[in-house]
MIFISE-305510 format. One line per 5 residues: their letters; for each residue x, y, z of C-alpha. Coordinates in steps of 0.05 Angstrom, whole numbers, padded with zeros to 5 digits. Layout:
# residues N
a) X:Y:Z | ...
This chain:
# residues 445
mgkff) 01139:01460:01446 | 01090:01395:01462 | 01094:01424:01536 | 01073:01488:01512 | 01016:01472:01473
kilnk) 00994:01423:01532 | 00999:01480:01578 | 00957:01524:01525 | 00903:01469:01516 | 00894:01461:01591
nkwai) 00878:01541:01603 | 00844:01550:01541 | 00773:01571:01575 | 00821:01613:01628 | 00857:01647:01565
ifvaf) 00788:01661:01534 | 00756:01688:01597 | 00814:01734:01606 | 00815:01763:01530 | 00740:01776:01543
llcis) 00761:01821:01602 | 00808:01848:01562 | 00761:01863:01504 | 00708:01898:01549 | 00756:01939:01588
ftlav) 00788:01958:01529 | 00729:01976:01488 | 00697:02018:01548 | 00771:02053:01551 | 00765:02072:01475
iqpnn) 00690:02095:01479 | 00681:02127:01536 | 00694:02205:01520 | 00753:02244:01562 | 00748:02265:01633
vgpde) 00689:02208:01642 | 00715:02177:01710 | 00722:02205:01781 | 00774:02265:01775 | 00806:02235:01708
hmkmd) 00829:02295:01685 | 00867:02301:01748 | 00899:02245:01741 | 00910:02256:01667 | 00947:02321:01685
icryi) 01003:02281:01721 | 01017:02232:01651 | 01018:02297:01619 | 01065:02330:01663 | 01117:02274:01659
vengk) 01114:02269:01582 | 01120:02345:01579 | 01179:02351:01627 | 01211:02286:01631 | 01210:02282:01702
lphgg) 01163:02262:01761 | 01120:02332:01789 | 01121:02365:01861 | 01052:02349:01883 | 01038:02416:01896
eeair) 01064:02443:01821 | 01017:02494:01793 | 01011:02455:01729 | 00981:02395:01762 | 00939:02425:01819
dklwg) 00864:02423:01813 | 00837:02497:01809 | 00776:02481:01865 | 00814:02435:01912 | 00883:02466:01911
nsygf) 00925:02407:01919 | 00937:02346:01864 | 00933:02268:01858 | 01019:02277:01856 | 01025:02268:01927
tpils) 00996:02197:01930 | 01027:02139:01893 | 01030:02155:01824 | 01056:02083:01794 | 01000:02084:01745
ymigs) 01003:02153:01711 | 01076:02139:01705 | 01063:02077:01663 | 01006:02112:01635 | 01065:02172:01610
ifimi) 01099:02116:01574 | 01041:02101:01525 | 01029:02171:01517 | 01104:02179:01490 | 01098:02126:01438
aknft) 01036:02157:01412 | 01062:02217:01418 | 01103:02193:01355 | 01039:02181:01314 | 00987:02226:01335
sdihi) 00968:02286:01369 | 00896:02267:01390 | 00881:02286:01460 | 00826:02224:01456 | 00882:02175:01438
yyvca) 00934:02204:01497 | 00868:02189:01550 | 00869:02118:01517 | 00941:02105:01525 | 00940:02129:01598
rlvsv) 00872:02079:01609 | 00912:02025:01581 | 00943:02014:01645 | 00871:01997:01681 | 00862:01959:01621
icyaf) 00919:01911:01632 | 00918:01913:01713 | 00847:01895:01701 | 00863:01829:01657 | 00924:01809:01697
mgvfv) 00876:01813:01762 | 00837:01765:01727 | 00891:01712:01712 | 00908:01717:01788 | 00833:01714:01809
ikigr) 00832:01647:01767 | 00894:01621:01798 | 00863:01641:01866 | 00803:01608:01853 | 00837:01541:01836
klfen) 00862:01538:01897 | 00802:01559:01937 | 00751:01519:01904 | 00758:01449:01882 | 00682:01450:01851
klyrs) 00695:01478:01779 | 00628:01518:01776 | 00633:01540:01847 | 00705:01566:01828 | 00671:01600:01759
ifvll) 00625:01626:01802 | 00675:01666:01851 | 00719:01689:01792 | 00660:01721:01759 | 00633:01754:01820
vtilp) 00701:01788:01829 | 00725:01803:01755 | 00664:01824:01722 | 00631:01861:01775 | 00604:01922:01734
qvifl) 00635:01977:01784 | 00703:01927:01774 | 00691:01928:01704 | 00692:02000:01695 | 00750:02011:01737
gsyin) 00789:01979:01688 | 00763:02025:01640 | 00786:02100:01661 | 00856:02129:01690 | 00858:02109:01772
ndsia) 00895:02076:01815 | 00849:02024:01837 | 00857:01974:01781 | 00931:01971:01806 | 00913:01960:01872
llsis) 00863:01907:01860 | 00915:01873:01814 | 00968:01881:01872 | 00919:01844:01919 | 00900:01792:01879
miiya) 00972:01776:01873 | 00983:01783:01942 | 00926:01738:01959 | 00953:01686:01921 | 01025:01699:01941
wiiak) 00997:01676:02009 | 00969:01616:01986 | 01033:01596:01950 | 01074:01612:02007 | 01024:01558:02051
ekkfs) 01039:01510:02009 | 01112:01517:01993 | 01125:01529:02060 | 01151:01608:02047 | 01197:01578:02001
iksci) 01249:01638:01984 | 01216:01643:01913 | 01144:01653:01946 | 01179:01699:01994 | 01209:01738:01935
flgis) 01140:01741:01902 | 01104:01762:01964 | 01159:01817:01969 | 01139:01842:01894 | 01064:01837:01908
igict) 01069:01888:01974 | 01120:01928:01934 | 01067:01937:01878 | 01011:01951:01937 | 01048:02001:01973
lsyyn) 01057:02044:01905 | 00978:02032:01882 | 00926:02066:01929 | 00932:02080:02008 | 00868:02045:02022
aygyi) 00900:01984:02001 | 00947:01985:02056 | 00916:01929:02103 | 00950:01879:02066 | 01016:01894:02077
ltsim) 00994:01894:02156 | 00963:01831:02143 | 01013:01799:02099 | 01064:01813:02164 | 01002:01778:02207
ffiay) 01000:01720:02160 | 01073:01704:02157 | 01077:01717:02235 | 01019:01669:02249 | 01046:01621:02198
siink) 01113:01611:02231 | 01082:01609:02301 | 01030:01553:02284 | 01087:01514:02240 | 01147:01527:02293
igike) 01188:01564:02252 | 01259:01577:02278 | 01282:01646:02296 | 01340:01641:02243 | 01295:01616:02190
ffkkg) 01240:01666:02211 | 01280:01735:02202 | 01325:01700:02138 | 01256:01700:02102 | 01228:01759:02133
iiisv) 01295:01798:02109 | 01277:01779:02040 | 01201:01792:02036 | 01219:01863:02061 | 01277:01877:02026
vtlai) 01246:01856:01954 | 01191:01901:01979 | 01239:01956:01989 | 01274:01957:01932 | 01209:01962:01893
cgwwf) 01174:02023:01935 | 01229:02053:01980 | 01247:02098:01925 | 01174:02135:01928 | 01176:02148:02008
vrngi) 01251:02174:02005 | 01235:02214:01955 | 01173:02242:01988 | 01217:02254:02054 | 01260:02298:02021
iyngd) 01211:02338:01979 | 01167:02347:02034 | 01205:02357:02087 | 01195:02286:02117 | 01127:02275:02106
ilgmk) 01136:02215:02076 | 01067:02197:02049 | 01054:02265:02031 | 00985:02269:02061 | 01003:02321:02105
tcdey) 01032:02368:02049 | 00971:02354:02007 | 00926:02383:02062 | 00974:02446:02079 | 00970:02453:01988
gemya) 00896:02448:02001 | 00895:02502:02052 | 00932:02549:02013 | 00901:02542:01943 | 00844:02509:01947
iddlk) 00775:02556:01937 | 00748:02576:02007 | 00695:02530:02020 | 00744:02468:01994 | 00799:02488:02047
pskiq) 00809:02433:02094 | 00797:02471:02153 | 00737:02493:02126 | 00699:02441:02081 | 00636:02412:02117
tpqre) 00635:02346:02139 | 00588:02305:02177 | 00640:02310:02241 | 00642:02393:02235 | 00566:02393:02224
gqnii) 00555:02356:02287 | 00524:02295:02263 | 00550:02227:02291 | 00574:02167:02256 | 00511:02121:02259
smlth) 00466:02182:02228 | 00516:02190:02171 | 00516:02121:02149 | 00436:02109:02160 | 00430:02173:02119
gwlqs) 00463:02160:02051 | 00523:02134:02062 | 00519:02069:02063 | 00458:02059:02010 | 00505:02103:01959
taksf) 00573:02062:01975 | 00531:01996:01962 | 00502:02018:01903 | 00562:02048:01874 | 00606:01988:01893
iavfg) 00565:01946:01853 | 00547:01992:01792 | 00557:02074:01791 | 00586:02101:01725 | 00616:02162:01698
amdvv) 00624:02219:01751 | 00580:02178:01796 | 00520:02199:01757 | 00504:02139:01714 | 00465:02090:01746
vpvyi) 00429:02020:01722 | 00365:01990:01743 | 00351:01984:01811 | 00341:01907:01795 | 00407:01900:01781
yfiyl) 00428:01928:01853 | 00380:01875:01887 | 00404:01817:01841 | 00474:01831:01876 | 00446:01847:01939
gifaf) 00410:01790:01939 | 00475:01744:01920 | 00517:01779:01979 | 00459:01767:02031 | 00448:01684:02010
gfigy) 00523:01678:02007 | 00534:01704:02079 | 00478:01672:02104 | 00509:01607:02081 | 00577:01619:02105
iskyy) 00559:01642:02181 | 00508:01587:02184 | 00574:01535:02186 | 00592:01570:02250 | 00532:01535:02288
klkyy) 00559:01471:02271 | 00609:01441:02328 | 00643:01400:02282 | 00666:01456:02241 | 00707:01487:02297
kelke) 00747:01418:02305 | 00758:01426:02228 | 00789:01500:02238 | 00833:01469:02296 | 00865:01418:02248
dkvnl) 00883:01470:02194 | 00898:01531:02233 | 00936:01563:02175 | 00864:01568:02141 | 00831:01592:02192
vmeii) 00884:01652:02198 | 00872:01667:02129 | 00797:01665:02131 | 00807:01711:02197 | 00853:01760:02158
fainm) 00813:01757:02101 | 00749:01784:02147 | 00801:01838:02170 | 00813:01856:02104 | 00741:01869:02096
vipfl) 00739:01909:02154 | 00800:01956:02145 | 00774:01990:02075 | 00709:02000:02109 | 00729:02038:02164
lsvyy) 00777:02080:02134 | 00719:02104:02084 | 00681:02118:02145 | 00725:02153:02173 | 00753:02197:02118
sytsd) 00680:02214:02102 | 00663:02231:02167 | 00725:02272:02188 | 00761:02296:02116 | 00719:02296:02058
yqaqg) 00647:02268:02053 | 00652:02208:01994 | 00607:02159:01990 | 00640:02124:01939 | 00644:02044:01931
ryimp) 00708:02051:01901 | 00732:02072:01967 | 00723:02003:01994 | 00741:01956:01932 | 00800:01932:01971
mlipl) 00756:01889:02001 | 00729:01853:01937 | 00766:01791:01936 | 00748:01767:02011 | 00676:01786:02002
myfvt) 00672:01746:01941 | 00707:01691:01973 | 00654:01687:02032 | 00601:01697:01991 | 00612:01643:01943
kgver) 00631:01593:02003 | 00564:01612:02030 | 00533:01594:01969 | 00567:01535:01954 | 00551:01509:02037
ildki) 00476:01526:02026 | 00463:01489:01951 | 00511:01427:01971 | 00469:01421:02039 | 00398:01434:02004
iknet) 00404:01410:01939 | 00425:01333:01935 | 00408:01327:01862 | 00475:01341:01823 | 00439:01356:01761
lkkvi) 00394:01405:01795 | 00449:01439:01828 | 00490:01444:01768 | 00434:01472:01737 | 00431:01533:01789
qtiim) 00500:01545:01791 | 00497:01559:01721 | 00438:01603:01718 | 00476:01638:01772 | 00535:01652:01715
iilfv) 00489:01673:01665 | 00458:01720:01706 | 00522:01752:01723 | 00549:01747:01650 | 00483:01777:01624
iailc) 00486:01836:01676 | 00557:01850:01662 | 00543:01859:01588 | 00476:01899:01601 | 00520:01952:01636
gviiv) 00577:01953:01587 | 00511:01972:01537 | 00488:02025:01590 | 00557:02056:01590 | 00561:02054:01511
ttynk) 00503:02082:01502 | 00503:02143:01550 | 00564:02167:01512 | 00538:02149:01447 | 00482:02187:01441
């Protein structure tokens, strides 16, 4: 019992902070009206279908098909909606209030957001020695206004962010424990959850394989041990997510991802202008990708990565965007500047696994960005920050490392440095609270 209280006392500030995350996201989940988030009603339809029918829906079921688009979110992984339906089933014993049902379904995002906070704190403790830089990293990730909003309505993004935080922590632990059996199992669980979250997070599945192979080569892991640990990770992953793809293959005639079948239903049932073959895209309009990016896509995506709420219709004061973009630019300049030092390359050679991890972080920033660009250009123009949200943790890692480098290099007075670090944290907190107030006042006029 004494050990428990010792652990509790050691982590009291972390516990208080996670409780804060829970409170702010749950408050927003309760206050916001029904169908406030992007396509929230379509996701709620899946929850209600499961509750009413006691089974998972075919993605083309009329009950969950959108009248405009002709298809549904039932073709994509629906783990979060499955869990949300369980909460709704419990609530049905006490009330028939539809808003309560929405709140119950939103609880999945609330809980995932809080647990993501737990893993981000763990990641911060491993990647940053200085407590204040660690705190800046945690705040940049967890109280980015758009991330808070994602934690307050029905979506797959929150469970994707949770799984990503688990995967990154699993990489760190696997590196420390030399891919022990426990760390392999945890990585397999994390990848399994990621696979059942959102397709734009799948870069982390690929890079987990890359990290495992690179680690094994650098540390000269034997073939027998390599395959043994690789099989453990794979079996655990498939045990968690394999059923979904087997099910898809059966009901969608071999289409394990469901994407082709989703387009087929869109072609059959969407209104004429939104049929996949007719919807206007920059590609069909003869626009090149650079033109698409510079004529609104980059601006809209950047803004909604930071803070755009509701159905992409609630913005915040412009200075908030400039503050965040300023921090990002400041951090990147600081991080990139270290590559001009030959000494840093020598340090990298001495710790090749950390070099691999940083390269993989960079890859996981590029993949969701390119996927979002490709989707907007060829299929459906969606300049939304949530589609590049899988880059969140790597982005904030590089930004924080850059801020750390510049401040440590320029400011030698430790007291002044702590004052600046504290000011950065206060600014991030104030912005988060302000954005919460904006959401509350928007929907309670």
